[in-house]
DOLOKE-562618 format. One record per residue (C-alpha): residue in three letters; residue number from 1; x, z, y. Coordinates in steps of 0.5 Angstrom, whole numbers, plus 500, padded with zeros to 3 digits. Layout:
DOLOKE-562618
REC rest  nr east  up north
REC  ALA NUM    X   Z     Y
...
END
This chain:
DOLOKE-562618
REC rest  nr east  up north
REC  MET   1  264 416   167
REC  HIS   2  269 420   172
REC  SER   3  271 425   166
REC  SER   4  272 419   161
REC  ARG   5  277 416   166
REC  ARG   6  281 423   167
REC  LEU   7  281 423   159
REC  ASP   8  284 416   159
REC  ALA   9  289 418   164
REC  ALA  10  291 424   160
REC  LEU  11  292 420   154
REC  ARG  12  297 415   157
REC  ALA  13  301 421   160
REC  ALA  14  302 424   154
REC  ALA  15  303 418   150
REC  LYS  16  309 416   155
REC  THR  17  312 423   154
REC  HIS  18  311 422   146
REC  ALA  19  315 416   147
REC  TRP  20  321 419   151
REC  LEU  21  321 424   146
REC  LEU  22  322 419   140
REC  LYS  23  327 415   144
REC  SER  24  331 421   146
REC  GLY  25  332 423   139
REC  ASP  26  335 430   140
REC  ALA  27  329 434   143
REC  LEU  28  329 439   138
REC  ASP  29  325 444   142
REC  PRO  30  318 445   139
REC  CYS  31  315 447   146
REC  THR  32  316 440   149
REC  TRP  33  313 437   143
REC  ASN  34  307 442   143
REC  LYS  35  306 441   150
REC  VAL  36  305 433   148
REC  LEU  37  301 435   142
REC  ALA  38  296 440   146
REC  SER  39  295 434   151
REC  TYR  40  293 430   146
REC  SER  41  288 435   143
REC  LYS  42  285 436   150
REC  SER  43  284 429   151
REC  GLY  44  281 427   145
REC  GLY  45  287 423   142
REC  LEU  46  286 426   135
REC  VAL  47  289 420   131
REC  GLU  48  295 421   136
REC  ALA  49  296 428   135
REC  CYS  50  296 427   127
REC  LYS  51  301 422   128
REC  LEU  52  305 427   133
REC  PHE  53  305 433   129
REC  ASP  54  308 429   123
REC  GLU  55  314 427   127
REC  ILE  56  315 434   130
REC  PRO  57  322 436   127
REC  LEU  58  321 444   128
REC  ARG  59  314 446   127
REC  ASP  60  311 453   129
REC  THR  61  305 457   130
REC  ALA  62  303 453   136
REC  SER  63  304 446   133
REC  TRP  64  299 448   128
REC  ASN  65  294 451   133
REC  SER  66  294 445   137
REC  LEU  67  293 441   131
REC  ILE  68  287 445   129
REC  ALA  69  284 445   136
REC  ALA  70  285 437   136
REC  HIS  71  280 437   130
REC  VAL  72  275 442   133
REC  LEU  73  275 438   139
REC  SER  74  273 432   136
REC  GLN  75  268 435   131
REC  ALA  76  272 434   125
REC  HIS  77  271 441   122
REC  ARG  78  272 440   115
REC  GLN  79  279 437   117
REC  ALA  80  280 443   121
REC  TRP  81  279 448   116
REC  SER  82  283 444   111
REC  VAL  83  289 445   116
REC  PHE  84  288 452   116
REC  ARG  85  288 453   109
REC  THR  86  294 449   109
REC  MET  87  297 454   113
REC  LEU  88  295 460   109
REC  SER  89  297 457   102
REC  GLU  90  304 456   105
REC  GLY  91  304 463   108
REC  LEU  92  305 460   115
REC  PRO  93  304 465   121
REC  PHE  94  298 465   125
REC  ASP  95  295 469   131
REC  GLN  96  289 470   135
REC  TYR  97  289 463   138
REC  THR  98  289 460   130
REC  PHE  99  283 465   129
REC  GLY 100  280 463   136
REC  SER 101  279 455   134
REC  VAL 102  277 456   127
REC  LEU 103  271 461   129
REC  LYS 104  269 456   134
REC  SER 105  269 450   129
REC  VAL 106  265 455   124
REC  ALA 107  260 457   130
REC  CYS 108  259 449   131
REC  ALA 109  258 448   124
REC  ALA 110  254 454   123
REC  ARG 111  257 456   117
REC  LEU 112  256 463   117
REC  ASP 113  259 464   110
REC  LEU 114  265 461   112
REC  GLY 115  265 465   118
REC  ARG 116  264 472   114
REC  ARG 117  270 470   110
REC  VAL 118  274 469   116
REC  HIS 119  272 475   119
REC  ALA 120  275 479   113
REC  LEU 121  281 476   114
REC  ILE 122  282 478   121
REC  VAL 123  280 485   119
REC  LYS 124  285 485   113
REC  SER 125  291 482   118
REC  SER 126  289 487   123
REC  PHE 127  287 482   129
REC  ASP 128  280 485   129
REC  ARG 129  282 489   135
REC  ASN 130  285 483   139
REC  VAL 131  280 481   145
REC  PHE 132  281 474   144
REC  SER 133  279 474   136
REC  GLY 134  274 479   137
REC  SER 135  270 475   142
REC  ALA 136  271 469   138
REC  LEU 137  267 473   132
REC  VAL 138  262 475   137
REC  ASP 139  261 468   139
REC  MET 140  261 466   132
REC  TYR 141  255 471   130
REC  ALA 142  251 469   136
REC  LYS 143  251 462   135
REC  CYS 144  250 463   127
REC  GLY 145  243 466   129
REC  ARG 146  246 473   127
REC  ILE 147  245 477   133
REC  ARG 148  245 484   130
REC  GLU 149  252 482   127
REC  ALA 150  254 480   134
REC  VAL 151  252 486   137
REC  MET 152  256 490   131
REC  ALA 153  262 486   132
REC  LEU 154  262 487   140
REC  GLU 155  261 495   139
REC  LEU 156  267 495   134
REC  MET 157  272 492   140
REC  PRO 158  276 497   143
REC  GLU 159  276 493   149
REC  ARG 160  271 488   151
REC  SER 161  272 482   156
REC  VAL 162  266 479   160
REC  VAL 163  267 473   155
REC  SER 164  265 478   149
REC  TRP 165  259 480   153
REC  ASN 166  257 473   155
REC  ALA 167  257 471   148
REC  VAL 168  251 477   146
REC  VAL 169  247 475   152
REC  ALA 170  247 467   150
REC  GLY 171  245 469   143
REC  TYR 172  239 473   146
REC  ALA 173  238 467   150
REC  ARG 174  238 462   145
REC  ALA 175  233 467   141
REC  GLY 176  228 467   147
REC  ASP 177  229 475   148
REC  ALA 178  229 476   155
REC  LYS 179  228 483   155
REC  ALA 180  234 484   150
REC  ALA 181  239 479   154
REC  PHE 182  237 483   161
REC  HIS 183  238 490   158
REC  VAL 184  245 487   156
REC  SER 185  247 485   163
REC  CYS 186  245 492   165
REC  ARG 187  250 495   160
REC  MET 188  255 490   163
REC  GLU 189  254 492   170
REC  ARG 190  254 500   168
REC  GLU 191  261 499   164
REC  GLY 192  264 495   170
REC  VAL 193  264 488   168
REC  THR 194  263 483   173
REC  LEU 195  257 478   171
REC  ASP 196  260 471   172
REC  GLU 197  257 464   172
REC  ALA 198  256 464   164
REC  THR 199  252 470   164
REC  PHE 200  247 468   170
REC  ALA 201  247 461   166
REC  SER 202  244 464   160
REC  LEU 203  240 469   163
REC  LEU 204  236 464   168
REC  THR 205  235 459   162
REC  LEU 206  230 465   160
REC  LEU 207  226 465   166
REC  ASP 208  221 459   165
REC  GLY 209  214 461   166
REC  ILE 210  210 464   172
REC  ALA 211  210 471   169
REC  ASP 212  217 471   169
REC  TYR 213  217 471   177
REC  GLY 214  219 478   178
REC  LEU 215  225 478   173
REC  MET 216  227 472   177
REC  SER 217  227 475   183
REC  GLN 218  231 481   180
REC  ALA 219  236 476   177
REC  HIS 220  237 473   184
REC  ALA 221  239 480   187
REC  LYS 222  244 481   182
REC  ILE 223  247 474   184
REC  VAL 224  247 476   191
REC  LYS 225  250 483   189
REC  CYS 226  256 480   184
REC  GLY 227  258 475   190
REC  ARG 228  256 469   187
REC  THR 229  253 466   193
REC  ALA 230  258 460   193
REC  ASP 231  257 459   186
REC  THR 232  254 452   185
REC  ILE 233  253 452   178
REC  VAL 234  249 459   178
REC  TYR 235  245 457   184
REC  ASN 236  243 450   181
REC  ALA 237  241 454   175
REC  ALA 238  237 458   180
REC  ILE 239  233 452   183
REC  THR 240  231 450   176
REC  ALA 241  229 457   174
REC  TYR 242  225 459   181
REC  SER 243  221 452   179
REC  GLN 244  220 454   172
REC  CYS 245  217 460   175
REC  GLY 246  212 457   179
REC  SER 247  216 458   186
REC  VAL 248  218 451   189
REC  ALA 249  219 454   196
REC  ASP 250  224 459   193
REC  SER 251  228 453   190
REC  ARG 252  228 450   196
REC  LYS 253  230 456   200
REC  ILE 254  236 456   195
REC  PHE 255  237 449   196
REC  ASP 256  237 449   204
REC  LYS 257  242 455   204
REC  MET 258  247 451   199
REC  ASP 259  250 446   205
REC  ARG 260  257 445   203
REC  VAL 261  257 447   196
REC  LYS 262  252 442   194
REC  ASP 263  253 437   188
REC  LEU 264  249 432   185
REC  VAL 265  247 437   180
REC  THR 266  244 441   186
REC  TRP 267  240 434   188
REC  ASN 268  238 433   181
REC  SER 269  235 440   180
REC  MET 270  231 440   187
REC  LEU 271  228 433   185
REC  ALA 272  226 435   178
REC  ALA 273  223 441   181
REC  TYR 274  219 437   186
REC  ALA 275  217 432   180
REC  CYS 276  215 438   175
REC  HIS 277  210 440   180
REC  GLY 278  207 434   183
REC  PHE 279  210 434   190
REC  THR 280  211 426   190
REC  ALA 281  212 426   197
REC  ASP 282  217 431   198
REC  ALA 283  221 428   192
REC  ILE 284  221 421   195
REC  GLU 285  223 424   202
REC  LEU 286  229 427   198
REC  PHE 287  231 421   194
REC  VAL 288  231 417   201
REC  ARG 289  235 422   204
REC  MET 290  240 422   198
REC  GLN 291  241 415   199
REC  LYS 292  242 416   207
REC  LEU 293  248 421   206
REC  GLY 294  251 416   201
REC  ILE 295  250 421   195
REC  ASP 296  251 416   188
REC  PRO 297  245 417   184
REC  ASP 298  245 418   176
REC  ILE 299  241 417   170
REC  TYR 300  238 424   172
REC  THR 301  236 422   179
REC  PHE 302  232 416   177
REC  THR 303  229 420   171
REC  SER 304  226 425   176
REC  ALA 305  224 421   182
REC  ILE 306  220 416   177
REC  SER 307  217 422   174
REC  ALA 308  215 425   181
REC  CYS 309  210 418   181
REC  PHE 310  206 420   175
REC  GLU 311  200 422   179
REC  HIS 312  195 417   180
REC  GLY 313  196 412   186
REC  GLN 314  203 413   186
REC  SER 315  205 406   183
REC  GLY 316  207 403   189
REC  ASN 317  213 408   190
REC  GLY 318  214 408   183
REC  ARG 319  215 400   183
REC  ALA 320  220 401   189
REC  LEU 321  224 406   185
REC  HIS 322  224 401   179
REC  ALA 323  227 396   184
REC  VAL 324  232 401   186
REC  ALA 325  234 403   179
REC  ILE 326  235 395   178
REC  LYS 327  239 394   184
REC  ARG 328  244 400   182
REC  GLY 329  244 398   174
REC  PHE 330  240 404   171
REC  ASP 331  234 400   169
REC  ASP 332  237 399   162
REC  ALA 333  239 407   161
REC  LEU 334  234 410   156
REC  GLN 335  232 416   160
REC  VAL 336  230 411   166
REC  SER 337  226 406   162
REC  ASN 338  222 412   158
REC  ALA 339  220 415   165
REC  LEU 340  218 408   167
REC  ILE 341  214 407   161
REC  ALA 342  211 414   162
REC  MET 343  209 412   170
REC  TYR 344  206 405   169
REC  ILE 345  202 407   162
REC  ARG 346  199 413   166
REC  PRO 347  191 412   166
REC  GLY 348  187 410   172
REC  GLU 349  192 405   175
REC  ASP 350  190 398   175
REC  GLY 351  194 393   172
REC  THR 352  200 397   170
REC  VAL 353  199 397   163
REC  ASP 354  202 390   163
REC  ASP 355  208 393   167
REC  ALA 356  209 398   161
REC  TRP 357  209 393   156
REC  ARG 358  214 389   160
REC  CYS 359  219 395   160
REC  PHE 360  218 397   153
REC  ARG 361  219 390   150
REC  SER 362  226 389   155
REC  MET 363  229 395   152
REC  GLU 364  235 394   147
REC  LEU 365  235 401   145
REC  LYS 366  228 405   144
REC  ASP 367  228 412   141
REC  SER 368  222 416   139
REC  VAL 369  220 418   146
REC  SER 370  219 410   148
REC  TRP 371  215 409   142
REC  ASN 372  210 415   143
REC  SER 373  210 414   151
REC  MET 374  207 407   149
REC  LEU 375  203 409   144
REC  THR 376  200 415   147
REC  GLY 377  199 411   154
REC  LEU 378  195 406   150
REC  SER 379  191 411   147
REC  GLN 380  189 415   154
REC  ASN 381  188 408   157
REC  GLY 382  182 407   152
REC  LEU 383  186 401   148
REC  GLY 384  185 404   142
REC  GLU 385  186 398   138
REC  ALA 386  192 396   141
REC  ALA 387  195 403   140
REC  ALA 388  193 403   132
REC  LYS 389  197 396   132
REC  LEU 390  203 399   135
REC  PHE 391  203 405   130
REC  ALA 392  202 400   124
REC  HIS 393  208 396   127
REC  MET 394  212 403   128
REC  ARG 395  211 404   121
REC  SER 396  213 397   119
REC  VAL 397  220 397   123
REC  HIS 398  221 405   120
REC  VAL 399  221 408   127
REC  GLU 400  221 416   126
REC  ILE 401  213 418   126
REC  ASP 402  212 425   129
REC  HIS 403  207 430   131
REC  TYR 404  206 426   137
REC  SER 405  205 419   134
REC  PHE 406  200 422   129
REC  SER 407  196 426   135
REC  ALA 408  196 419   139
REC  THR 409  193 415   134
REC  LEU 410  188 420   131
REC  ARG 411  185 420   138
REC  SER 412  185 412   138
REC  CYS 413  181 413   132
REC  SER 414  176 418   135
REC  ASP 415  175 413   141
REC  LEU 416  174 407   136
REC  ALA 417  170 412   131
REC  VAL 418  174 408   125
REC  LEU 419  173 414   120
REC  GLN 420  176 410   114
REC  LEU 421  183 409   118
REC  GLY 422  182 416   121
REC  ARG 423  182 418   114
REC  GLN 424  188 414   112
REC  ILE 425  192 417   117
REC  HIS 426  190 424   115
REC  GLY 427  193 422   108
REC  LEU 428  199 420   111
REC  ALA 429  200 426   116
REC  LEU 430  199 430   110
REC  ARG 431  204 427   106
REC  SER 432  209 427   112
REC  GLY 433  208 434   112
REC  PHE 434  205 434   120
REC  ALA 435  197 436   118
REC  ALA 436  199 443   119
REC  ASN 437  202 442   126
REC  GLU 438  197 444   131
REC  PHE 439  197 438   135
REC  VAL 440  196 434   129
REC  GLY 441  190 439   127
REC  SER 442  187 438   134
REC  SER 443  187 431   134
REC  LEU 444  184 431   126
REC  ILE 445  178 436   128
REC  TYR 446  177 431   135
REC  MET 447  177 425   130
REC  TYR 448  172 428   125
REC  SER 449  167 430   130
REC  LYS 450  167 424   134
REC  CYS 451  166 420   127
REC  GLY 452  160 425   126
REC  VAL 453  163 429   120
REC  LEU 454  163 436   123
REC  ASP 455  164 439   116
REC  ASP 456  171 435   115
REC  ALA 457  172 437   122
REC  ARG 458  171 444   120
REC  GLN 459  176 444   114
REC  ALA 460  181 441   118
REC  PHE 461  180 447   123
REC  ASP 462  181 452   117
REC  GLU 463  187 449   115
REC  THR 464  191 449   121
REC  PRO 465  194 455   124
REC  HIS 466  190 458   129
REC  GLY 467  196 462   134
REC  SER 468  194 458   140
REC  SER 469  188 456   143
REC  VAL 470  189 448   142
REC  THR 471  185 448   135
REC  TRP 472  180 453   137
REC  ASN 473  178 448   143
REC  SER 474  178 442   139
REC  MET 475  173 445   134
REC  ILE 476  169 448   140
REC  PHE 477  168 441   143
REC  GLY 478  166 438   136
REC  TYR 479  160 443   136
REC  ALA 480  159 442   143
REC  GLN 481  158 434   142
REC  HIS 482  153 436   136
REC  GLY 483  149 440   140
REC  ARG 484  151 446   136
REC  GLY 485  152 451   142
REC  ARG 486  150 458   138
REC  THR 487  156 456   133
REC  ALA 488  161 454   139
REC  LEU 489  159 461   142
REC  HIS 490  160 465   135
REC  LEU 491  167 461   134
REC  PHE 492  169 464   141
REC  SER 493  167 471   139
REC  LYS 494  172 470   133
REC  MET 495  177 467   137
REC  GLN 496  177 473   141
REC  GLU 497  177 478   135
REC  GLN 498  184 474   133
REC  GLU 499  186 476   140
REC  VAL 500  187 468   142
REC  SER 501  187 467   149
REC  PRO 502  182 462   152
REC  ASP 503  185 457   157
REC  HIS 504  181 453   162
REC  ILE 505  179 448   157
REC  THR 506  176 453   152
REC  PHE 507  171 454   158
REC  VAL 508  170 447   159
REC  GLY 509  168 446   152
REC  LEU 510  164 453   152
REC  ILE 511  160 451   158
REC  THR 512  159 444   156
REC  ALA 513  156 447   149
REC  CYS 514  151 451   153
REC  SER 515  149 445   157
REC  HIS 516  148 441   151
REC  THR 517  144 446   148
REC  GLY 518  140 449   153
REC  LEU 519  143 456   153
REC  VAL 520  143 456   161
REC  GLU 521  144 464   161
REC  GLU 522  150 464   156
REC  GLY 523  153 458   160
REC  SER 524  152 462   167
REC  ARG 525  155 468   164
REC  LEU 526  161 465   162
REC  LEU 527  162 462   169
REC  LYS 528  161 469   172
REC  LEU 529  166 472   167
REC  MET 530  172 467   167
REC  GLN 531  176 470   172
REC  PRO 532  175 477   172
REC  ALA 533  174 478   165
REC  PHE 534  179 473   162
REC  GLY 535  184 471   168
REC  VAL 536  182 464   168
REC  PRO 537  180 461   175
REC  LEU 538  175 456   176
REC  ARG 539  177 449   177
REC  MET 540  173 443   179
REC  GLU 541  171 441   172
REC  HIS 542  168 448   171
REC  TYR 543  164 447   177
REC  ALA 544  162 440   174
REC  CYS 545  160 443   167
REC  GLY 546  156 448   171
REC  VAL 547  152 443   175
REC  ASP 548  151 440   169
REC  LEU 549  148 446   166
REC  PHE 550  143 448   171
REC  GLY 551  142 440   172
REC  ARG 552  140 439   165
REC  ALA 553  135 445   165
REC  GLY 554  132 442   172
REC  ARG 555  134 448   176
REC  LEU 556  137 444   181
REC  ASP 557  137 449   187
REC  GLU 558  142 453   183
REC  ALA 559  146 447   181
REC  LYS 560  146 446   189
REC  LYS 561  148 453   190
REC  LEU 562  154 452   185
REC  VAL 563  156 446   189
REC  GLU 564  156 450   196
REC  SER 565  160 456   193
REC  MET 566  166 452   191
REC  PRO 567  172 454   194
REC  PHE 568  174 447   195
REC  GLN 569  171 440   197
REC  PRO 570  167 438   191
REC  ASP 571  170 431   188
REC  ALA 572  166 425   185
REC  MET 573  165 428   178
REC  VAL 574  161 434   181
REC  TRP 575  157 430   186
REC  MET 576  156 424   180
REC  THR 577  154 430   175
REC  LEU 578  149 433   181
REC  LEU 579  146 426   182
REC  GLY 580  145 425   175
REC  ALA 581  141 431   175
REC  CYS 582  137 428   181
REC  ARG 583  135 422   177
REC  ILE 584  133 426   171
REC  HIS 585  128 430   175
REC  GLY 586  126 425   180
REC  ASP 587  129 429   186
REC  MET 588  130 424   191
REC  ALA 589  131 428   197
REC  LEU 590  137 431   194
REC  ALA 591  139 425   191
REC  ARG 592  140 422   198
REC  ARG 593  144 427   201
REC  VAL 594  149 427   194
REC  THR 595  149 419   195
REC  GLU 596  152 420   202
REC  HIS 597  157 425   200
REC  LEU 598  159 420   194
REC  ARG 599  159 414   199
REC  LEU 600  164 417   203
REC  SER 601  169 419   197
REC  GLU 602  168 414   192
REC  ALA 603  165 408   196
REC  GLU 604  168 403   192
REC  HIS 605  166 405   185
REC  HIS 606  161 402   181
REC  SER 607  158 408   178
REC  THR 608  155 411   184
REC  TYR 609  151 405   185
REC  VAL 610  149 403   178
REC  LEU 611  146 411   178
REC  LEU 612  142 410   184
REC  SER 613  139 403   182
REC  HIS 614  137 406   175
REC  MET 615  134 412   179
REC  TYR 616  130 407   184
REC  SER 617  128 403   178
REC  GLY 618  125 409   174
REC  LEU 619  121 411   180
REC  GLY 620  119 404   182
REC  LEU 621  122 404   188
REC  TRP 622  124 397   188
REC  ALA 623  126 396   195
REC  ASP 624  131 401   195
REC  ARG 625  133 398   188
REC  ALA 626  134 391   191
REC  THR 627  138 394   197
REC  VAL 628  143 398   193
REC  GLN 629  144 391   189
REC  LYS 630  145 388   195
REC  THR 631  150 393   197
REC  MET 632  154 392   191
REC  ARG 633  154 384   191
REC  SER 634  157 385   198
REC  ARG 635  162 389   196
REC  GLY 636  164 385   190
REC  LEU 637  162 391   185
REC  SER 638  159 390   178
REC  LYS 639  157 394   173
REC  VAL 640  163 395   168
REC  PRO 641  159 393   161
REC  GLY 642  159 398   155
REC  TRP 643  162 397   149
REC  SER 644  159 399   142
REC  TRP 645  163 398   135
REC  ILE 646  162 399   128
REC  GLU 647  167 399   122
REC  ILE 648  166 395   116
REC  THR 649  171 395   110
REC  ASN 650  177 397   114
REC  GLU 651  175 392   120
REC  VAL 652  172 394   127
REC  HIS 653  167 389   130
REC  SER 654  166 390   137
REC  PHE 655  160 388   142
REC  ASN 656  157 389   149
REC  ALA 657  150 388   152
REC  GLU 658  147 381   150
REC  ASP 659  154 379   146
REC  ARG 660  154 372   142
REC  SER 661  161 372   141
REC  HIS 662  161 374   134
REC  PRO 663  162 369   129
REC  GLN 664  156 372   125
REC  SER 665  152 373   132
REC  SER 666  146 369   129
REC  GLU 667  145 373   123
REC  ILE 668  146 379   127
REC  TYR 669  140 377   132
REC  ARG 670  136 375   126
REC  MET 671  137 382   123
REC  LEU 672  135 385   130
REC  GLU 673  129 381   131
REC  LEU 674  127 384   124
REC  LEU 675  128 391   125
REC  ILE 676  124 390   132
REC  GLU 677  118 388   128
REC  VAL 678  119 393   123
REC  MET 679  119 399   128
REC  GLU 680  113 396   132
REC  THR 681  109 396   125
REC  ALA 682  111 403   124
REC  SER 683  109 405   131
REC  PHE 684  102 401   130
REC  PHE 685  101 405   124
REC  GLU 686  103 411   127
REC  ILE 687  098 410   133
REC  GLU 688  093 409   128
REC  VAL 689  094 415   124
REC  LEU 690  094 419   130
REC  ASP 691  088 416   133
REC  SER 692  084 418   126
REC  ILE 693  086 425   127
REC  PRO 694  080 429   129
END
């Protein structure tokens, strides 16, 4: 907003000088005209620049250069090249600044073919030894993705500026080659070139993982060594880089040291770091501090602050930020609206799906992020039918369907077990070219597995790239769901042969597969080898799977010992798994101890009481069952009914226990009675046959 006001002011000032030149009538000095032309060019006044150019009495090379620059600044690249061709055809003189603007335009348009022709002209005109032209050549090749040619152009320069070196560093950064980029920066230092903010900006963008923390520390040392300690741009980038390397503490240290040089980007970078790592309280505290200091927030401030409230139980803070965004007039901004949708639609928050719908429907402009956030959220909240309808609506209004859209919709088909719809979306993904995407492929595997068509799941796996663990994990889970533990373990062996690194999800699937198939020793070995052999630390879900593994096999002592060995407090998932094992094997003593832990951690959750009630009734402890049910009534808890559904001729029919809401319920119950009679008759004959066996 401030920059647009400055441009308007510059445009008005240029227009005043232009009017004076026209009024004076005798200003033949091209220098004065060129200054106005340059002002128009820098302030984005392309129409005014063209008009003024036609009115200049005596044009020189600077006039033509300013006209080309005006077109480049307005991204009118073809017109810029046309002006350059006119210069060449009319035999007009050109200089290094002409080539600089033309090469900048070529780089922006990624026209390598045209860049090479300009390069030939530069060599022919002996401008290849000029620092300005040489730097522009290096930059052009680097931005066109020809990093080798950029390095060759750099090596041929008799004199290299920091701009030339930075173009190569930026080229390697765009290619994601951190090693080469840092190597070039070391060469710069050896040749006595001082690294500047552009060098560090490129280097720091490459550091985006925990494994890069050592490189980040080295880069930080270089920053201090080069005297960039007061450079706001560099330190803003360093805050982000440390966060991406997993060290929010280091980000905060830099932030705290920037007392007098903080700008809005500094605050936003720190906010984004907190949001990225789930430090909600710190993010909210920082946002409040900004308000107290009178720092005006922008779109990115609100986006980061709202993103920090994505975690379960943070909808209160999120609503407060929503109110502030409305008050400040930022709630209509696309990025803020998208962040609000993503916050409200997070699974596990009661009543917030309606708020997400309200945000979504109130948006005048929606992008693919808006639609996909809503689609994914509905799928994750178990609202598969609503997600499928939204996907159909997206297609009807010609919204761009991408791999996120396909992945979320296929997951909804999995939850609904609607095989026919899943096959139709599979066909659409094939036609759209997204079926080979690893996330879409993973969702296809999951969908076919959930629908019981394991052969189709395996075919989808075979047709999808196997470069990462994503598709392997889905196939392992598919085998686990169908009790194919040995096959899952065999697939894991193949995964190792192809040198695909497993992650924590891989081991959840493998231990689940072992648990469902009774492969206790194999599952136990995986638990022990995860950290030492594969570098994957045990999480809460792995302990829950381990408890299930031992519990299903009746080895409750080992399940109990595993819980006691946990380096952190077990959550409700672990205790519920252990309680389920107690119920299966009738261990009341252990069940009572587990129940006490559950009552402390999940006092208001119905599933604890339902499981206990079933356990007591199964053991004939009716008095204890009555006590549990009384407790549930006094706390206002009730069992959430389970639903079943079936797909018939592309229509989904849903049912719950003793449901009579279906229009064909009388026919359904008559058929059910008939089936029960058939089963009883079959059972009677089976008993007679067994009794007749001597």
